[in-house]
VMD Tcl script that draws the C-alpha trace (Angstrom):
set ca {
  {-21.56 4.66 -102.01}
  {-22.57 2.56 -98.99}
  {-22.53 -1.16 -99.80}
  {-25.43 -3.48 -99.20}
  {-24.99 -6.06 -96.44}
  {-22.85 -8.87 -97.82}
  {-22.79 -12.50 -96.88}
  {-21.59 -13.46 -93.46}
  {-17.82 -13.66 -92.96}
  {-18.25 -16.70 -90.67}
  {-20.03 -19.98 -91.51}
  {-21.22 -22.54 -88.95}
  {-20.54 -26.25 -89.37}
  {-20.68 -29.40 -87.25}
  {-17.36 -31.13 -86.59}
  {-16.23 -34.30 -84.88}
  {-13.86 -33.13 -82.15}
  {-11.25 -35.47 -80.68}
  {-10.83 -34.89 -76.95}
  {-8.43 -37.52 -75.68}
  {-10.25 -40.83 -76.11}
  {-13.61 -39.15 -76.69}
  {-15.26 -38.09 -79.94}
  {-17.73 -35.27 -79.68}
  {-19.94 -33.69 -82.32}
  {-19.69 -29.95 -81.79}
  {-20.56 -26.73 -83.62}
  {-17.62 -24.87 -85.13}
  {-17.15 -21.48 -86.81}
  {-15.30 -21.43 -90.13}
  {-14.11 -18.43 -92.08}
  {-16.25 -17.94 -95.18}
  {-14.38 -18.18 -98.48}
  {-16.22 -17.01 -101.60}
  {-15.20 -15.55 -104.96}
  {-15.46 -11.84 -105.67}
  {-15.39 -10.71 -109.27}
  {-14.13 -7.15 -109.71}
  {-15.32 -5.29 -112.80}
  {-14.73 -1.77 -114.11}
  {-17.27 0.31 -115.97}
  {-16.70 3.28 -118.25}
  {-18.88 6.38 -118.79}
  {-20.64 4.65 -121.70}
  {-21.90 1.90 -119.41}
  {-19.58 -0.80 -120.75}
  {-18.20 -3.13 -118.07}
  {-15.12 -5.35 -118.17}
  {-14.03 -8.07 -115.74}
  {-10.66 -7.42 -114.12}
  {-10.10 -10.25 -111.65}
  {-11.72 -12.90 -109.52}
  {-10.31 -13.22 -106.02}
  {-11.19 -15.63 -103.25}
  {-12.04 -13.50 -100.26}
  {-13.95 -13.31 -96.99}
  {-17.17 -11.30 -97.53}
  {-17.16 -7.88 -95.93}
  {-15.75 -4.48 -96.97}
  {-16.04 -5.62 -100.59}
  {-16.06 -2.07 -101.98}
  {-12.82 -1.28 -100.19}
  {-11.31 -4.50 -101.52}
  {-12.30 -3.72 -105.10}
  {-10.98 -0.15 -105.05}
  {-7.83 -1.12 -103.17}
  {-7.13 -3.89 -105.68}
  {-7.55 -1.57 -108.66}
  {-5.20 0.98 -107.11}
  {-2.62 -1.62 -106.12}
  {-2.58 -3.18 -109.59}
  {-2.36 0.17 -111.37}
  {-5.72 -0.16 -113.15}
  {-6.60 3.25 -111.70}
  {-4.08 5.90 -110.68}
  {-5.97 7.58 -107.86}
  {-9.32 7.93 -106.11}
  {-10.48 10.69 -108.47}
  {-10.98 8.14 -111.25}
  {-13.70 6.35 -109.26}
  {-17.22 7.72 -109.62}
  {-19.21 4.81 -108.18}
  {-18.91 1.38 -106.59}
  {-21.84 -1.03 -106.59}
  {-22.83 -4.66 -106.38}
  {-24.26 -6.14 -109.56}
  {-27.86 -6.98 -108.71}
  {-29.71 -7.26 -112.04}
  {-32.16 -9.85 -110.69}
  {-31.75 -9.23 -106.99}
  {-30.01 -12.57 -106.61}
  {-27.93 -13.11 -103.50}
  {-25.01 -14.59 -105.42}
  {-24.62 -11.32 -107.29}
  {-23.27 -9.87 -104.03}
  {-20.11 -11.61 -105.23}
  {-19.70 -9.19 -108.16}
  {-18.63 -5.58 -107.67}
  {-18.43 -2.99 -110.45}
  {-16.28 0.09 -109.99}
  {-17.55 2.85 -112.27}
  {-14.76 5.03 -113.65}
  {-14.82 8.49 -115.19}
  {-12.81 7.23 -118.17}
  {-12.10 4.11 -120.18}
  {-9.11 1.96 -119.27}
  {-7.11 -0.52 -121.31}
  {-6.88 -3.63 -119.15}
  {-4.56 -5.48 -121.51}
  {-3.14 -8.59 -119.83}
  {-4.88 -7.78 -116.55}
  {-8.27 -8.79 -117.93}
  {-10.04 -11.59 -116.01}
  {-7.02 -12.53 -113.91}
  {-7.72 -15.30 -111.37}
  {-6.36 -14.58 -107.88}
  {-6.05 -17.16 -105.11}
  {-6.45 -16.51 -101.41}
  {-2.78 -17.35 -100.91}
  {-1.14 -14.56 -102.89}
  {-1.77 -11.57 -105.09}
  {-1.62 -11.45 -108.86}
  {1.84 -13.00 -108.89}
  {3.90 -11.99 -111.89}
  {1.56 -9.30 -113.26}
  {3.93 -6.53 -112.20}
  {7.69 -6.56 -112.06}
  {9.73 -4.39 -109.73}
  {10.61 -2.10 -112.64}
  {6.91 -1.75 -113.55}
  {6.12 -0.79 -109.97}
  {8.88 1.83 -109.87}
  {7.53 3.35 -113.07}
  {4.16 4.14 -111.50}
  {5.20 4.52 -107.85}
  {7.67 7.09 -106.66}
  {9.80 6.21 -103.65}
  {8.05 6.99 -100.38}
  {9.31 10.43 -99.29}
  {11.58 10.76 -96.27}
  {10.00 11.79 -93.00}
  {10.63 11.89 -89.27}
  {11.42 8.47 -87.78}
  {8.81 6.40 -85.99}
  {9.49 5.40 -82.39}
  {10.73 1.82 -82.47}
  {9.02 0.93 -79.19}
  {5.67 2.07 -80.62}
  {6.21 0.10 -83.84}
  {7.14 -3.13 -82.07}
  {3.97 -2.94 -79.96}
  {1.72 -2.83 -83.03}
  {1.46 -6.59 -83.83}
  {-0.16 -7.13 -80.42}
  {-2.52 -4.25 -81.12}
  {-3.42 -5.79 -84.48}
  {-4.33 -9.07 -82.77}
  {-6.71 -7.18 -80.51}
  {-8.61 -6.15 -83.66}
  {-8.71 -9.64 -85.23}
  {-12.13 -10.52 -83.90}
  {-13.00 -13.02 -86.64}
  {-9.63 -14.73 -86.27}
  {-10.42 -15.20 -82.58}
  {-13.60 -17.04 -83.60}
  {-12.27 -19.09 -86.50}
  {-8.46 -19.15 -86.43}
  {-8.60 -18.87 -90.22}
  {-8.09 -15.25 -91.23}
  {-5.24 -12.84 -91.83}
  {-5.27 -9.32 -90.50}
  {-3.93 -5.98 -91.70}
  {-4.14 -2.60 -90.07}
  {-2.87 0.94 -90.48}
  {-1.68 2.69 -87.33}
  {-0.76 6.32 -86.74}
  {2.51 7.55 -85.28}
  {0.97 7.47 -81.80}
  {0.13 3.78 -82.15}
  {-3.61 4.34 -82.46}
  {-5.38 2.20 -85.05}
  {-6.71 4.00 -88.12}
  {-8.34 0.96 -89.70}
  {-8.14 -2.82 -89.28}
  {-9.42 -5.41 -91.71}
  {-9.50 -9.23 -91.88}
  {-9.68 -11.64 -94.80}
  {-8.79 -15.20 -95.72}
  {-6.26 -13.66 -98.13}
  {-3.38 -11.66 -96.69}
  {-3.27 -9.46 -99.79}
  {-7.04 -8.92 -99.64}
  {-6.80 -7.63 -96.08}
  {-4.21 -5.08 -97.23}
  {-6.32 -4.10 -100.26}
  {-9.22 -3.44 -97.88}
  {-7.00 -1.11 -95.85}
  {-5.82 0.74 -98.98}
  {-9.37 0.85 -100.35}
  {-10.66 2.29 -97.07}
  {-8.03 5.02 -97.20}
  {-8.87 5.83 -100.83}
  {-12.63 5.98 -100.34}
  {-12.21 8.00 -97.13}
  {-9.91 10.52 -98.79}
  {-6.91 9.62 -96.62}
  {-4.32 8.77 -99.27}
  {-1.37 9.06 -99.10}
  {-0.86 7.28 -95.76}
  {2.55 8.86 -95.35}
  {2.30 9.05 -91.55}
  {1.13 5.47 -91.01}
  {2.53 2.03 -90.30}
  {1.07 -1.03 -92.05}
  {1.00 -4.15 -89.87}
  {0.20 -7.57 -91.31}
  {-0.17 -11.01 -89.85}
  {2.10 -13.68 -91.33}
  {4.85 -13.14 -93.87}
  {5.51 -10.25 -96.26}
  {5.61 -10.92 -99.98}
  {6.27 -8.57 -102.90}
  {2.53 -7.90 -103.25}
  {2.25 -6.56 -99.70}
  {5.11 -4.10 -100.22}
  {3.63 -3.18 -103.61}
  {0.32 -2.22 -101.99}
  {2.12 -0.25 -99.26}
  {4.06 1.65 -101.93}
  {0.87 2.58 -103.79}
  {-0.50 4.03 -100.54}
  {2.88 5.72 -99.76}
  {3.11 3.89 -96.43}
  {6.68 4.31 -95.09}
  {6.82 1.36 -92.66}
  {5.57 -2.22 -93.03}
  {5.67 -4.57 -90.03}
  {5.03 -8.32 -90.04}
  {5.09 -11.06 -87.44}
  {6.91 -13.38 -89.85}
  {9.58 -13.17 -92.53}
  {9.93 -11.06 -95.64}
  {10.69 -12.58 -99.04}
  {13.77 -11.62 -101.05}
  {11.69 -9.68 -103.59}
  {9.75 -7.94 -100.81}
  {13.05 -6.76 -99.30}
  {14.40 -5.64 -102.69}
  {11.18 -3.73 -103.38}
  {11.18 -2.07 -99.98}
  {14.82 -1.06 -100.37}
  {14.27 0.53 -103.77}
  {11.02 2.30 -102.81}
  {12.12 3.76 -99.49}
  {10.00 1.53 -97.26}
  {11.18 0.33 -93.88}
  {10.41 -3.40 -93.79}
  {10.32 -5.09 -90.39}
  {9.85 -8.84 -89.91}
  {9.58 -11.22 -86.98}
  {8.24 -8.39 -84.82}
  {7.50 -10.16 -81.56}
  {7.76 -8.45 -78.21}
  {11.00 -6.46 -78.11}
  {12.62 -8.39 -80.99}
  {12.51 -7.81 -84.76}
  {14.53 -7.96 -87.96}
  {14.75 -4.73 -89.97}
  {15.27 -5.71 -93.60}
  {15.29 -2.28 -95.25}
  {15.62 1.41 -94.36}
  {16.28 1.16 -90.60}
  {16.71 4.94 -90.51}
  {12.92 5.27 -90.51}
  {12.88 3.90 -86.94}
  {14.33 5.82 -84.03}
  {14.37 5.88 -80.26}
}
mol new
graphics top color blue
foreach p $ca { graphics top sphere $p radius 0.5 }
foreach p [lrange $ca 0 end-1] q [lrange $ca 1 end] { graphics top cylinder $p $q radius 0.2 }
display resetview
């Protein structure tokens, strides 16, 4: 199930740089933004498009599987029998289409061919009640050390290598209780980066991530908490704010949501009991 090399996540361009009163023509690295179409296939060989998302190439198989899990198209990793790029003619652009082969047929209903921007997930496709129907609350567990949790945003930045080159990507990572990184992923879409983390865990047989902390760059929307709930992640940490629906979702699904985590300061929006000294 190893993917073929995808397109480069960074593209080179020439820019006119203003340096005081000088104008210089310099090379610059930009984050690559390209569409990825996610399809599902059934045992009969019939394929259906599910969504098109704007993403940064790399870890496309993880993104596809993580997206299908997060959106409830598949219930768990056991449904997935294969993941492959569509390469009928060997054309490079077909590296922008991934088909996830399933061991059963699925009814996509209103999810079929949903366009997804790089700015947010499939907004409005799932309500909080829908999410609670298919996701149980994350079980209680021993608290995480607050000092360890607050140190994680800095550790995430240390793994954002493409952001250091381009300044144009979001990052997401799962960390263990000891603060060691389990996986870190980058993408132009915040939700895509999280889907790559969830997809990695699914394909590697690590779900549920009930002993992990999810750390994301930027703000936390409903979609981010939704994806954490699917992976049974008990703590979500962000360097910026949480939205009202993100907080409501975290509260109802037993997830500790932490925002504005910078240095020794943070706001705990939901379930503070999951953090201890």
